[in-house]
C-alpha positions in Angstrom: 23.1 47.1 21.1 21.6 47.2 24.7 17.9 48.1 24.9 16.7 50.3 28.1 13.3 48.3 28.0 15.0 44.8 28.4 16.0 45.4 32.1 13.4 44.4 34.6 13.0 46.1 37.7 13.6 43.3 40.7 10.3 42.7 42.7 9.9 44.3 46.0 10.5 42.1 49.2 7.0 43.1 50.5 5.3 43.1 47.3 2.7 40.3 48.4 2.0 42.0 51.6 1.4 45.2 49.9 -1.0 43.5 47.3 -2.8 41.4 49.8 -3.3 45.1 52.2 -4.9 46.9 49.1 -6.9 43.7 48.4 -8.3 44.0 51.9 -9.0 47.8 51.7 -10.7 47.3 48.4 -12.7 44.5 50.2 -13.6 47.2 53.0 -15.0 49.5 50.6 -16.8 47.2 48.7 -18.8 45.5 51.8 -19.3 49.4 52.6 -21.1 49.7 49.6 -23.1 46.3 49.8 -24.0 47.5 53.1 -25.3 50.7 51.7 -27.1 48.9 48.8 -28.8 47.0 51.5 -27.2 43.6 51.1 -27.2 41.0 54.0 -24.1 40.4 55.6 -24.1 36.8 54.2 -25.0 37.6 51.0 -22.0 40.4 51.1 -19.7 37.7 52.1 -20.7 35.1 49.6 -20.6 37.9 46.9 -17.1 39.3 47.8 -15.6 35.6 48.5 -17.0 34.7 44.9 -15.4 37.8 43.5 -11.9 36.9 45.1 -12.2 33.5 43.9 -12.8 34.6 40.3 -9.6 36.9 40.5 -7.3 33.9 41.4 -9.1 31.2 39.4 -7.4 29.1 38.7 -5.5 29.3 42.1 -1.8 28.8 41.9 0.6 26.9 44.5 3.2 29.9 44.0 3.8 33.1 42.3 1.8 36.0 42.0 -1.0 34.4 41.3 -1.2 32.5 44.9 -4.3 33.4 46.7 -3.0 35.1 50.0 -4.2 34.1 53.5 -5.5 37.3 54.0 -8.1 37.0 51.4 -9.2 33.2 52.5 -12.9 32.9 53.2 -12.7 33.3 56.8 -10.7 36.4 56.2 -13.3 37.6 53.9 -16.0 37.2 56.6 -14.1 38.7 59.1 -14.0 42.0 57.0 -17.3 42.0 56.1 -18.2 41.3 59.6 -16.0 44.3 61.0 -17.6 46.7 58.6 -21.1 45.7 59.2 -20.5 46.0 62.7 -19.2 49.6 62.4 -22.1 50.5 60.2 -24.8 49.2 62.5 -23.7 51.2 65.6 
């Protein structure tokens, strides 16, 4: 007897890129909130980097739980820097 729920939809080829772009958009939004709350750029960077590290703990070397390069600490610092630069001008 076949079960229709037993068949999985195959993963998208660009799934990792899409997840990373959504995560970057969320970090941009969070950085804007932290700016409006009065956090310094360094404090916002530390806070967001800690949040991303927590989401990918324990970090895997493969699969979905692997931390993308777009969410590395330098990339997070760049995102926060861009948001803070836009807000102050």
